[in-house]
OpenMM code with the backbone's topology and positions (N, CA, C; nanometers):
from openmm import Vec3, app, unit

residues = "MET PHE GLY ASP GLY THR VAL PHE ILE LYS ALA ALA PRO GLY HIS THR PRO GLY HIS GLN ILE LEU TYR VAL LYS LEU ALA LYS MET GLY GLY VAL VAL LEU SER GLY ASP LEU TYR HIS TYR ALA GLN GLN ARG THR LEU ASP ARG VAL THR THR PHE ASP PHE ASP GLN ALA GLN THR ARG ALA SER ARG VAL THR ILE GLU ALA PHE LEU LYS LYS THR GLY ALA GLN LEU TRP ILE THR HIS ASP PHE THR ALA ASN ALA ARG ARG LYS LYS ALA PRO ASP TYR TYR GLN".split()
positions = [
    Vec3(0.0684, -0.1226, -0.0130),
    Vec3(0.0202, 0.0122, 0.0002),
    Vec3(0.0924, 0.1365, -0.0020),
    Vec3(0.2045, 0.1101, 0.0805),
    Vec3(0.3075, 0.2089, 0.0868),
    Vec3(0.4042, 0.2404, 0.0022),
    Vec3(0.4342, 0.1364, -0.0980),
    Vec3(0.5252, 0.0735, -0.1401),
    Vec3(0.6176, 0.0174, -0.1328),
    Vec3(0.6558, 0.0442, 0.0191),
    Vec3(0.7561, -0.0145, 0.0899),
    Vec3(0.7606, -0.1527, 0.1118),
    Vec3(0.6356, -0.2155, 0.1031),
    Vec3(0.6463, -0.4365, 0.1702),
    Vec3(0.5720, -0.3693, 0.3458),
    Vec3(0.5946, -0.3080, 0.3902),
    Vec3(0.5296, -0.2797, 0.5455),
    Vec3(0.3550, -0.2940, 0.5489),
    Vec3(0.3036, -0.3363, 0.4587),
    Vec3(0.1822, -0.3234, 0.4392),
    Vec3(0.0937, -0.3290, 0.2851),
    Vec3(0.0588, -0.4327, 0.2823),
    Vec3(-0.0485, -0.4688, 0.1691),
    Vec3(-0.1770, -0.5912, 0.2006),
    Vec3(-0.1994, -0.5951, 0.0447),
    Vec3(-0.2730, -0.7102, 0.0596),
    Vec3(-0.2675, -0.8136, -0.0176),
    Vec3(-0.3126, -0.9051, 0.0339),
    Vec3(-0.2918, -1.0725, -0.1000),
    Vec3(-0.4339, -1.1082, -0.1131),
    Vec3(-0.4636, -1.1581, -0.2436),
    Vec3(-0.5771, -1.2488, -0.2979),
    Vec3(-0.5406, -1.3824, -0.1825),
    Vec3(-0.6781, -1.4439, -0.0730),
    Vec3(-0.7124, -1.5753, -0.0660),
    Vec3(-0.8448, -1.6087, -0.0753),
    Vec3(-0.8554, -1.5798, -0.1979),
    Vec3(-1.0212, -1.6776, -0.2437),
    Vec3(-1.0909, -1.8366, -0.2133),
    Vec3(-1.1466, -1.8011, -0.2454),
    Vec3(-1.2153, -1.9332, -0.1972),
    Vec3(-1.3215, -1.9239, -0.0779),
    Vec3(-1.3515, -1.8638, 0.0350),
    Vec3(-1.4534, -1.7959, 0.1204),
    Vec3(-1.5180, -1.7377, 0.0788),
    Vec3(-1.5042, -1.6110, -0.0058),
    Vec3(-1.5614, -1.5725, -0.1290),
    Vec3(-1.4067, -1.5623, -0.2333),
    Vec3(-1.5710, -1.5401, -0.3249),
    Vec3(-1.4836, -1.5058, -0.4516),
    Vec3(-1.3342, -1.4223, -0.4692),
    Vec3(-1.3642, -1.2936, -0.3616),
    Vec3(-1.2443, -1.1925, -0.3633),
    Vec3(-1.1668, -1.1934, -0.2465),
    Vec3(-1.2286, -1.3133, -0.1838),
    Vec3(-1.1497, -1.2759, -0.0464),
    Vec3(-1.0240, -1.2600, -0.0463),
    Vec3(-0.9778, -1.1484, 0.0726),
    Vec3(-0.7940, -1.1373, 0.0820),
    Vec3(-0.7622, -1.1352, 0.2455),
    Vec3(-0.6010, -1.1310, 0.1921),
    Vec3(-0.5733, -1.1445, 0.3251),
    Vec3(-0.5095, -1.0122, 0.3884),
    Vec3(-0.4856, -0.9912, 0.5022),
    Vec3(-0.3838, -0.8315, 0.4996),
    Vec3(-0.1956, -0.8830, 0.5381),
    Vec3(-0.1188, -0.8422, 0.5407),
    Vec3(-0.0334, -0.8797, 0.5953),
    Vec3(0.0284, -0.6989, 0.6830),
    Vec3(0.0863, -0.6666, 0.7479),
    Vec3(0.1556, -0.5196, 0.7867),
    Vec3(0.3084, -0.6059, 0.8971),
    Vec3(0.4235, -0.5868, 0.8710),
    Vec3(0.4213, -0.5719, 0.8618),
    Vec3(0.5176, -0.4534, 1.0036),
    Vec3(0.5372, -0.4839, 1.1657),
    Vec3(0.5560, -0.4186, 1.2410),
    Vec3(0.7556, -0.3736, 1.2206),
    Vec3(0.7269, -0.3029, 1.3307),
    Vec3(0.9293, -0.2570, 1.2983),
    Vec3(0.9404, -0.3069, 1.4645),
    Vec3(0.9157, -0.3422, 1.5443),
    Vec3(0.9080, -0.4521, 1.6506),
    Vec3(0.9003, -0.5622, 1.6779),
    Vec3(0.7750, -0.5982, 1.6278),
    Vec3(0.6992, -0.7355, 1.5826),
    Vec3(0.7281, -0.7882, 1.5039),
    Vec3(0.7446, -0.7432, 1.4206),
    Vec3(0.7676, -0.7956, 1.2676),
    Vec3(0.6093, -0.8326, 1.2310),
    Vec3(0.6478, -0.9489, 1.0776),
    Vec3(0.5115, -0.9537, 1.0208),
    Vec3(0.4078, -1.0147, 1.1457),
    Vec3(0.3139, -0.9771, 1.0014),
    Vec3(0.1651, -0.9914, 1.0876),
    Vec3(0.0294, -1.0315, 0.9875),
    Vec3(0.0160, -1.1920, 0.9838),
    Vec3(-0.1007, -1.1178, 0.8844),
    Vec3(-0.2202, -1.1886, 0.8867),
    Vec3(-0.3447, -1.0847, 0.9028),
    Vec3(-0.4626, -1.1177, 0.9544),
    Vec3(-0.5432, -1.2009, 0.8603),
    Vec3(-0.6189, -1.2530, 0.8538),
    Vec3(-0.6740, -1.4185, 0.8072),
    Vec3(-0.8282, -1.3995, 0.7491),
    Vec3(-0.8523, -1.2381, 0.8121),
    Vec3(-1.0062, -1.2888, 0.7309),
    Vec3(-1.0744, -1.3460, 0.7838),
    Vec3(-1.1743, -1.4285, 0.6796),
    Vec3(-1.2073, -1.5626, 0.6620),
    Vec3(-1.1214, -1.6747, 0.6079),
    Vec3(-0.9980, -1.6827, 0.6046),
    Vec3(-0.9197, -1.8013, 0.5912),
    Vec3(-0.9566, -1.8978, 0.6272),
    Vec3(-0.9731, -1.8616, 0.7697),
    Vec3(-0.9651, -1.9545, 0.8929),
    Vec3(-1.0147, -1.8910, 0.9760),
    Vec3(-1.1333, -2.0061, 1.0270),
    Vec3(-1.2267, -1.9261, 1.1534),
    Vec3(-1.1814, -2.0010, 1.2920),
    Vec3(-1.0722, -2.0920, 1.2795),
    Vec3(-1.0072, -2.1693, 1.4159),
    Vec3(-0.9092, -2.1370, 1.3720),
    Vec3(-0.8292, -2.2034, 1.4840),
    Vec3(-0.6747, -2.2461, 1.4626),
    Vec3(-0.6731, -2.3974, 1.4219),
    Vec3(-0.7360, -2.4614, 1.4792),
    Vec3(-0.7088, -2.6244, 1.3986),
    Vec3(-0.8027, -2.6099, 1.2924),
    Vec3(-0.8388, -2.5484, 1.2359),
    Vec3(-0.8402, -2.5540, 1.1113),
    Vec3(-0.7686, -2.5454, 1.0163),
    Vec3(-0.5791, -2.5722, 1.0489),
    Vec3(-0.4875, -2.4972, 0.9920),
    Vec3(-0.3696, -2.6419, 0.9800),
    Vec3(-0.4956, -2.7724, 1.0904),
    Vec3(-0.3802, -2.8876, 1.0755),
    Vec3(-0.5014, -2.9746, 1.0831),
    Vec3(-0.6326, -3.0238, 1.1029),
    Vec3(-0.7186, -2.9986, 1.0148),
    Vec3(-0.7242, -3.0343, 0.9196),
    Vec3(-0.6494, -2.9382, 0.8264),
    Vec3(-0.7107, -2.9251, 0.6678),
    Vec3(-0.9136, -2.8871, 0.6792),
    Vec3(-0.9565, -2.8240, 0.8423),
    Vec3(-1.1419, -2.8294, 0.7836),
    Vec3(-1.1707, -2.6890, 0.7168),
    Vec3(-1.2276, -2.7223, 0.5992),
    Vec3(-1.3037, -2.5795, 0.5143),
    Vec3(-1.4074, -2.5031, 0.5882),
    Vec3(-1.5269, -2.4643, 0.6301),
    Vec3(-1.6630, -2.4342, 0.6146),
    Vec3(-1.7319, -2.5013, 0.5319),
    Vec3(-1.8678, -2.5271, 0.5132),
    Vec3(-1.9563, -2.5937, 0.4130),
    Vec3(-1.9630, -2.5062, 0.3071),
    Vec3(-1.9879, -2.3834, 0.3760),
    Vec3(-2.0488, -2.2617, 0.3595),
    Vec3(-1.9461, -2.1809, 0.2564),
    Vec3(-1.8258, -2.1818, 0.2887),
    Vec3(-1.7009, -2.1636, 0.1596),
    Vec3(-1.8199, -2.1075, 0.0201),
    Vec3(-1.7318, -2.0494, -0.0591),
    Vec3(-1.8143, -2.0269, -0.2078),
    Vec3(-1.7280, -2.1539, -0.2534),
    Vec3(-1.5594, -2.1840, -0.2456),
    Vec3(-1.4687, -2.2834, -0.3422),
    Vec3(-1.4467, -2.3588, -0.2615),
    Vec3(-1.4550, -2.4875, -0.2484),
    Vec3(-1.3738, -2.5070, -0.0900),
    Vec3(-1.2153, -2.5490, -0.1405),
    Vec3(-1.2320, -2.5694, -0.2992),
    Vec3(-1.0868, -2.6295, -0.3089),
    Vec3(-0.9598, -2.4606, -0.3306),
    Vec3(-1.1151, -2.3683, -0.3694),
    Vec3(-1.0015, -2.2387, -0.3710),
    Vec3(-0.9551, -2.2515, -0.1796),
    Vec3(-1.0055, -2.2382, -0.1085),
    Vec3(-0.9888, -2.2012, 0.0453),
    Vec3(-0.8407, -2.3124, 0.0504),
    Vec3(-0.8627, -2.4277, 0.0076),
    Vec3(-0.7451, -2.5183, 0.0331),
    Vec3(-0.6357, -2.4598, -0.0401),
    Vec3(-0.5933, -2.4385, -0.1472),
    Vec3(-0.5305, -2.3433, -0.2561),
    Vec3(-0.4997, -2.2246, -0.1684),
    Vec3(-0.5864, -2.1432, -0.1453),
    Vec3(-0.5497, -2.0401, -0.0578),
    Vec3(-0.4682, -2.0238, 0.0124),
    Vec3(-0.4418, -2.1261, 0.1641),
    Vec3(-0.4410, -2.1516, 0.2167),
    Vec3(-0.2906, -2.2290, 0.2514),
    Vec3(-0.2252, -2.3801, 0.1358),
    Vec3(-0.1472, -2.3383, 0.0880),
    Vec3(-0.0529, -2.2707, 0.0703),
    Vec3(-0.0870, -2.1125, 0.0009),
    Vec3(-0.0292, -1.9938, -0.0680),
    Vec3(0.0263, -1.9388, 0.1174),
    Vec3(-0.0822, -1.9078, 0.1402),
    Vec3(-0.0173, -1.8046, 0.2572),
    Vec3(0.0294, -1.9262, 0.3767),
    Vec3(0.0328, -2.0727, 0.3703),
    Vec3(0.0752, -2.1198, 0.4286),
    Vec3(0.2217, -2.1147, 0.4351),
    Vec3(0.2266, -2.1029, 0.3121),
    Vec3(0.4138, -2.0883, 0.2727),
    Vec3(0.4750, -1.9604, 0.2859),
    Vec3(0.4038, -1.8508, 0.2278),
    Vec3(0.4097, -1.7602, 0.2884),
    Vec3(0.4531, -1.6821, 0.4170),
    Vec3(0.3810, -1.7040, 0.5228),
    Vec3(0.4016, -1.7183, 0.6720),
    Vec3(0.5546, -1.8296, 0.6994),
    Vec3(0.5786, -1.9049, 0.6414),
    Vec3(0.7109, -1.9712, 0.6271),
    Vec3(0.7960, -1.9087, 0.6292),
    Vec3(0.8252, -1.8600, 0.4825),
    Vec3(0.9029, -1.8016, 0.3968),
    Vec3(0.8401, -1.6589, 0.5038),
    Vec3(0.8446, -1.5669, 0.5344),
    Vec3(0.8582, -1.4522, 0.6104),
    Vec3(0.8558, -1.4608, 0.7701),
    Vec3(0.7745, -1.5697, 0.8085),
    Vec3(0.8306, -1.5910, 0.9357),
    Vec3(0.7473, -1.4570, 1.0287),
    Vec3(0.6568, -1.4557, 0.9427),
    Vec3(0.5763, -1.3842, 0.9954),
    Vec3(0.3566, -1.4437, 1.0873),
    Vec3(0.3888, -1.3719, 1.1743),
    Vec3(0.2157, -1.5063, 1.3177),
    Vec3(0.0694, -1.4271, 1.2115),
    Vec3(-0.0042, -1.5704, 1.2299),
    Vec3(-0.0920, -1.5090, 1.1529),
    Vec3(-0.1484, -1.5083, 1.2968),
    Vec3(-0.2871, -1.4353, 1.2211),
    Vec3(-0.3646, -1.3954, 1.3765),
    Vec3(-0.5124, -1.3649, 1.3020),
    Vec3(-0.5700, -1.4865, 1.3590),
    Vec3(-0.7478, -1.5340, 1.3318),
    Vec3(-0.8047, -1.4647, 1.3917),
    Vec3(-0.9211, -1.4213, 1.2379),
    Vec3(-0.9619, -1.2982, 1.3053),
    Vec3(-1.0737, -1.3375, 1.4002),
    Vec3(-1.1232, -1.4587, 1.3462),
    Vec3(-1.2712, -1.5188, 1.4865),
    Vec3(-1.1809, -1.5930, 1.5682),
    Vec3(-1.0547, -1.5674, 1.6272),
    Vec3(-1.0758, -1.6732, 1.7369),
    Vec3(-1.0496, -1.6330, 1.8837),
    Vec3(-1.1155, -1.6268, 1.9645),
    Vec3(-1.1742, -1.5692, 2.0420),
    Vec3(-1.0916, -1.5559, 2.1460),
    Vec3(-1.0480, -1.6675, 2.1828),
    Vec3(-0.9054, -1.7327, 2.2904),
    Vec3(-0.8189, -1.6466, 2.2380),
    Vec3(-0.7279, -1.6391, 2.1617),
    Vec3(-0.6605, -1.5735, 2.1357),
    Vec3(-0.6916, -1.3994, 2.1003),
    Vec3(-0.7770, -1.3641, 2.0718),
    Vec3(-0.8561, -1.2400, 2.0387),
    Vec3(-0.8247, -1.1930, 2.2047),
    Vec3(-0.8568, -1.2348, 2.2820),
    Vec3(-0.9212, -1.2019, 2.3920),
    Vec3(-0.7669, -1.1316, 2.4461),
    Vec3(-0.6290, -1.2488, 2.4642),
    Vec3(-0.4798, -1.2155, 2.5039),
    Vec3(-0.4146, -1.0873, 2.4289),
    Vec3(-0.5155, -1.0545, 2.2648),
    Vec3(-0.4225, -0.9552, 2.2256),
    Vec3(-0.4140, -0.7507, 2.2995),
    Vec3(-0.3670, -0.6657, 2.2658),
    Vec3(-0.3175, -0.5678, 2.2767),
    Vec3(-0.5135, -0.5112, 2.2384),
    Vec3(-0.5402, -0.4073, 2.3019),
    Vec3(-0.6627, -0.2684, 2.2951),
    Vec3(-0.6346, -0.2193, 2.3016),
    Vec3(-0.6533, -0.1229, 2.1986),
    Vec3(-0.6551, 0.0682, 2.2769),
    Vec3(-0.6913, 0.0186, 2.3934),
    Vec3(-0.6223, 0.1184, 2.4509),
    Vec3(-0.4763, 0.2206, 2.3798),
    Vec3(-0.3532, 0.1953, 2.3922),
    Vec3(-0.4374, 0.0282, 2.4248),
    Vec3(-0.2379, -0.0585, 2.3880),
    Vec3(-0.2280, -0.0076, 2.2759),
    Vec3(-0.1218, -0.0771, 2.2056),
    Vec3(-0.0640, -0.1238, 2.0821),
    Vec3(0.0458, -0.1974, 2.0597),
    Vec3(0.1225, -0.1996, 1.9353),
    Vec3(0.1770, -0.3135, 1.9169),
    Vec3(0.3043, -0.2299, 1.8585),
    Vec3(0.4402, -0.2976, 1.8609),
    Vec3(0.5280, -0.1698, 1.7563),
    Vec3(0.5546, -0.2782, 1.6742),
] * unit.nanometer
topology = app.Topology()
chain = topology.addChain("A")
for resn in residues:
    res = topology.addResidue(resn, chain)
    for name in ("N", "CA", "C"):
        topology.addAtom(name, app.Element.getBySymbol(name[0]), res)
């Protein structure tokens, strides 16, 4: 978005035809991927479960392979948007990540 690779949107179709994830590289913390609806629960990463209401389950699986490779390559954290337990532990305003 800024031309310096610190923030960008990456296609991850499957849940919906135009589904995307957001990558943010923070100065101190490093890379974070906000998953959107690519995953709903952490267990979906290990069990290869796709929700029945995804637009295209095969495309979701392909997007997951691509994003998992990106995570491995960059060392970025994956923040699963719907993960209630993990989100409860994260900082909330006025606290922030650097």
